Structure formats: C-alpha cells, structure tokens
N, C-alpha and C positions, 0 to 999 in steps of 0.2 A: 504494500500500500504506500508507495512512494509518491509524494506530490511536491511540486516545485512552483514557487512564485518568484519570478525574476523581474518583476516590474521595476524594481530599483527605487521605490519611493521610501525616503527616509522618514523615521519617526511615524511609521504607519503600522497598524495592526493587520496581520495577514490571517485570514480565516480559511481553514481547510475543512471541508465537510466529507464525512464518510458514513456509510451505513454498514455497521458491523453486526455480525451474528453473535449469539452467546458464546463466550469463550474467554481465554486469557490472552492478553496482548502486552507487547513492549512498545514503548513510544520514546523516540529520541528526535532531536532536531539539530540542525546545523544552520548557522547564519553566517553569511559571507558579505564583506563589503566590496566596493569596486576595485580595491587593490588586492583582492583574493585573500584577505585576512579573514579567517574563519574561526568560529567558536562552536564547540560541540557541547551539548548539555548532557547531563547524566541520564541514563536510561530510566524511564519511569514505567512501572508496571500497573496495569489495571485490568479489571475483569468486568464482564457484562453477563448478567443473569436476569432474564425476563421471564423465566419459566417457573411456575408454581409446582410444588411437589404433587405427585399423583399417588393417591391412596387406593389400594384394591383390597377390599375385605371379602374373604372367602367364607368365613363363618364367625359367629353364629348367623344363621339365616334360615328362612323357611318355617316349617311347623314341626315341633317336637311332639311325639306321641305322649310322652310322660315326663313331667318335671316335678321336683320337690324342693323344699328349702335347702339352700346351700349345695344344690346339684352343681357339679363341676361342668361348666360350659367352656369350650375352647374358642378363644379369639385367634383367628388366623388372618394376618394381613401382611401386605407388602407395600413399601413406599419406594417410589422411584424419583430420585432427584440427585443430580451430580454434586450438589453442594448441601447435602442433608445435614441438618444441625440437631434437631431433637424430635422425639415422638412421645405421645402420651394418649391415653384413652380416658374417657369419662363414663363411669357406670355407677348408678345408684347415687348420683350427686357427689361422686368422689373422683378426683383426677389422679391417675396412676401413671407415673413416668416409666417409660420402657426404653431400652436401648434398641437402636435400629440402624441398619446399614443399607445403603442403596441397593435395591433389587433383591434383598434377602427376606425370605418368609419368616415372620415372627409367629411363634406359638405361645399363647399365654392362657393359663387356666384362671378362671374367676368363678366365684360362687354366685349362682343364680338367686335372686330375690324376687318373690312373687310379684307379678304385675310390673316389674321393671324390665320391659321387653325391648329395650333398645340401648345402644351405646354409640358413642361418637369417638372416632379416632382422629387425632390431630397430628399435624406435622408442620414444621417450619424449616426453612433453609437459612444459610448464613447471610442471605440478603434480605431476610425479614419477610419472605413470602409464606404466609400461613394458609394451610388448607385443612379442611375437615371432611369427613365422610360419616354419615350415620347409617347404622344397620339395625333393622328390626326383625323380630321373630315372634312366634306364637306357640301355643301348646294345645293339645287335645284334652289332656287330663292333668290336673295338678293334685298331688298327694300332699296333704298338710301333715302327714305322718302323725296323726292323732287317732290312735286306735284304742278300742276296748275289747278285751278278750280274757279268757281264763288261761293263765300261763301254766296251770297244772294239768291241762287236758292231755290225754294220752292219744296215741296214734289211731286207735280204733274207736274212739269216742267222738260224739258230735258236740259242737259248741256254737255259740253265736259270736261272730266276729263283726265288729262295726268300725267304720273309719270315716274320716272327714275328707272328702274329695271336692275339687272344683273343676268345672268345665266352662268353656266359653259359651255364651248364650246362643251362638250359631252352630253348635256341634250337632251332628247327626250320626246315625249308626254307620253311614258310609265313610266316615272319617277314620274308621279303625280297620 
C-alpha cells in the first residue's frame, strides 16, 4: 500500500486514504525535501477489527422428556473471533465466567432450576465488540422429587406410591 504525494507544497498536510480489511498493519512514512534530504519515522503498528464474535450454542435446546431439581444440563457452545477476550453465561440470574478459545467447543455442566428454561451466552473481543446468544428449552415432565411411600415394603407386597409431578399445560399423550 505505497502512496506518494510529490506536489512539493511546503507546510501542507498530505492526506492519504485507504480502505483496509480487518487485520494487523505496519505504517511508516518518509518525507523528503527538494534537496533529497529525507526523514524516516519509526514504524507504527495498528490493527483493525470490525467483526463481532459469533456464538453457536448446540445445547441445551429442544424439549427434554424428564427434568428434576438440580438435573445436570450441559451447555455446549463455540465462539468464533480472532481477537477473543472473554466469555460468560447467565443462568438463573447469575453470571458465570468461563474460559474460551477461538473455535473451541466448550462443555459446561449446570444445575437445572424449575421454570428457568433459558440462558444467555456472552462474548467480547479485545476491541470491545460484545455479542450474546440466548437459548431456550422445555420439558414434558418435571419431577419435584417429593414422594410418599412405605420404605419397609417388600418385593412381593403392594403399596401406594405418590409423587408430585408437573407438566406443561400443552402436553398431550403424543409427546411421550
């Protein structure tokens, strides 16, 4: 990207315009007078980054047949950015910092809390570009794990077993 302005006007500002893509650049200049006396300036380095991080969440997603309190769900996500700085996710009104590397799948276990059926993954890069992606899921049956039964019952005896379960209002038998 060499440019020259040899108009020879003293005490003038010279403007050079370039359209540059994202990347790292070195910039130097040389100024010469009419007697070929030249001055070189120290190389300056600069970077251009106009791209925001991209977040891809693979799970959790969709509908789970069965969930219960503190069920281990897996958050799988990948962030793509050449200047990645930090990543975190928000679940149940709590921010959780996680390490992340450009293009690497992250696997994180978290404990499900009833009716908190979405989370947000955030990422920013070293240029301050912040991105987020929200993922939601649902369930067919929620087990509150609140049971009543006779613990002394034997294998060949009958007993009454009762429990507390929750289902979404739109559940039908075809969901199982």
